[in-house]
N, C-alpha and C positions, 0 to 999 in steps of 0.2 A: 769933260769936253769931248764932243763927237767930231772926229775928223772925217770929212766927206771928200771922196775922190771925184774930181771934176774934169779930169783929162778926157778930151774928146778926139776922136779920129774923124777924118773927112769920109763920110759915108757915101757909097755909090748906091743909087736907088733907081727903081723904075716905078711908074704909077700905072696901075691897072684901072681902066675906065669901066665902071660897073653900070653906067647909064644914069640918067636923071641927075647928073652932077655928082654922083657918089664915086669917090676914088678909093683905091686900095694901095697904100704905100708899102713897097717891098724893098728891103735893105739887103745889099750884097755882103755876104760874109765870106772872106777868102779862106781857102784851105788852111788848116792849122792843127796843131796838137795841144792837148791840155790834160791835166790830171783830173779825172772824173771821180766824184765822191768826196767824202769828208774824213779827216783823221779822227781818231778816237778822242783827241783833245778838244775837238770843236763842241762847244756848248750846244746842247739840244740835238746832237747827232745820234744816229742809231746804226745798228749793225747792217741794216738793209742798204746803207750808203757805202758799204765797204765790201771787198777791199778796194782802196783807191787804185786806179789803173790808168795808164796813159792811153788816150784815144786820139786818132788822127781823123779829122772830119773833112770831107771834100767841100769845095766851094758850093754855096747854095744861097738862095734868097729866103728871107723870113720877114713876116709882117712887122712893121715898125711898132704897131700897137696890137693888143688883143682885138679880135673882130668886134666891130660895133654893131648896134642894132640896125643902123641905117644900111650898113654893108650886108648884114644878114638878110634884111628884107629885100634888097636888090637881087641877091642871088637866089633867095627862096622863090622869087617870081620866075626864074628860068625853068626850062622844061625839066620834068622829073627824070631821074636816072633809075633809082631803085626804090625810093620811098618818098612819101609826102613830107613836106616841111611846113610848120606853122610860120606865118609871116611875122607874128609878134609874140614870141614865146616868153619873153623876159618878165620877171616880176617887177624889177625896178626900171620904169620906163624912161627912155631918153635916147634920142638918135645917136648921141656921142658916147653913151654909156656902153660898156661891154655887153654883148649878148650873153645871156645865161639861160638856165633851164633848157639847155640843149644837150642831148646825149652824145656819146662817142659815135654812135651810128648816125645821128643827125649831122655831126661834124664831118664824117666821111662822105655823106651825101652832099653836103655843101661843097666839099672839095671836088667831088665828081662833077657836079653841075658847073662849077667854075672852070674846071678842066675842059669840059665839052664846049663851053662858051668861048673860051680864049684860045683853045688849042695849045695851051701850056700846061705842064704837069703839076697840078697843085695837090698837096696832101698835108696831113698832120706831121709835125716834126717828130723825129726819133728822140728818145730821151737824151742821147748823146748830143744831138744837134741843139736841143733846148738848153742843156746845161752849158754848152760851149757858147751859145748866144747870150745867156744870162751872165756868165762870168766875164766875158769880154776881156780876157787876159788876166783877170784877177784870181787870187787864191784865197781871199778872205771870205767869211761867211756870206757877205752881201757884196754886190758889185761896187757899192759906194763905201765899203770899209768893214770894220769889225763889228759894227752894231747898226741898228735901224731905229728910226723915229717916225711917229705918225705925221711929221711934217714932210716926209719923203715918200711915204707909201700908205696904203689903205689897209689896215689890219686892226685887230682888237688890241688896243694899247692900254686897256685898263685891267686892273687886277681881277683874277678869278682864283679864289682860294683852293679850288680843286686841282689847279694846274701849276706846277712849279715854274714854268717858263712863260706865264701869262704876264701881260703888262709891259715888261721891259726885257731887253736882251743885253747880256754883258754889262758894260758900264753905261749903257744908254738909258735915257729917261723913260718914265711912263708917259703915256699920251692919252689920246681920246679913242672912243669907239664910235664910229659913224653909223654903224648898223645898216649900211647899204653900199652899193657900188658907187664909184665916182667916175666922171667922164674920163676917157682914156687920155693919158698925157697931161692931166690937169695939175700934177705936181711939178711939172717942168724939169724933171730930173731924168736924163737919159744916161745909159751906160756908155762906155767908150765906143761901142759899135753903133750908137745912135738909137738904141731900142728903149722903149718906155714900158712901165708897168710890169716888169719882169718879177718884181716882188710885190705880193699882195693884189688886192682888187678882186680878181677871180682866179681860182685854180684853172690850169690849162691842160687840156687833153694832149697826150702823146700817143704815138702810133703803137708803141710796144705792148707786148704781154707783160703782166706783172711777174717779177722774179724776186724772191726773198732776199737775194744779195747779188753781188756782181761776179760771183764765181762762174767763169765760162762766158762772160758777157762779150759781145763783139767789140773789137778795137778799131773798126773802120768807120764808125759813125752811123752804121746802119741800125734800123729798128730790130729789136730782139723779138722775133715772132714765133719761135718754136717751129714745129713741123708744118702747121697748117697756116698758109698765107692767104687763104680765101677769107676776106674780111666779112662776108655775109654769113660765114659759118663760125665766127669767133664766139667762144663762150667764156673764156678766161677773163678775169678783170684786166682792165687797161691800167695806165699809169697817169697820175696827176702830178703837176709841177707848179711851184710858185707861190702857194698860199692864197689866202683870200681875205676879203673884208671881215669875215667871221672868224678867221684863224688867228693864231697867236704868232708872235714874232719869230719863234724858232721854225714855224711852218714856212716862213718866207725865205729861208736861206737858199743859196744857189744849189746846194746839194740835196735839199729836202725833197722827198718823194712820198707819194701816198697811193694806196690802192683801196682803202676801206670803203670809200664811197664811189669806187670806180668801175662798177658793173657797166657793161657797154650800153645798156639800155636805160641807165639811171638818169634822172633829170632833177637837178638841184639848182637853187638860185645862187650857189657859190661857184659854179663851174662854167667856164667859157673855153675859148681856144684862140690860137693864132695859126696861120698857115705858112707852109714852106712851098717854094717853087724851085724846081730843078733848073740848073743853069744849062742853057742851050738845048732844052728839050721842047721841040715843037712837034705836035701830033699831026 
């Protein structure tokens, strides 16, 4: 039997008007501390998720859902800041599906255009912000408990003999493999912070440079950017979080992180993003 956590808090939100009836819902997350990473006993975990360490994250807003194709199209029509953006980059078409086939560089340009348009500071989340948002106060592998099912999230729920953790996780059941993205929020399961699709559907870009483990990682919730903070000159791989429709259940854990496909100019139909907005920052 799979136990699903359904406790919800009352979320404070604001809605950004992107024009033509397109809205962007942003949820307020209050300052808090959490234990980032996974213990060695967590099934499917790896050394790059350790050592576990306490992080205190300042108050911030984060997207209720991954960015949709409709939201992407609206912002892509705004004046260019540094680079061109395609209006319809995604492989799996649908206004309410997550945008994919967008690079880290594209996502940064999206944030820059949205910032210029709204005069509010938008950016990609740091790894710490992303995991804090995903966990929503939980310490289990997934925000809804110890396991995951394809009734709750979009991932590859069928067996693949080449991978030990394909199909099911822990005591959870096997499921289905949809082979495509699903409309954001379509499972109707939010975490305690009121956020949807933190597990599966699309991998999500984070701001940080990739590091092989958490030795020396920031504990203030900021992005780990090494010495060069000029985004246009970034060469190192970035970080992906959350798993995807193509990934396995262990990829979808709150602590799971990946860099293998995370070159900053790479474009894949498994990768999207959500945005963060700083509290009280008006440009």
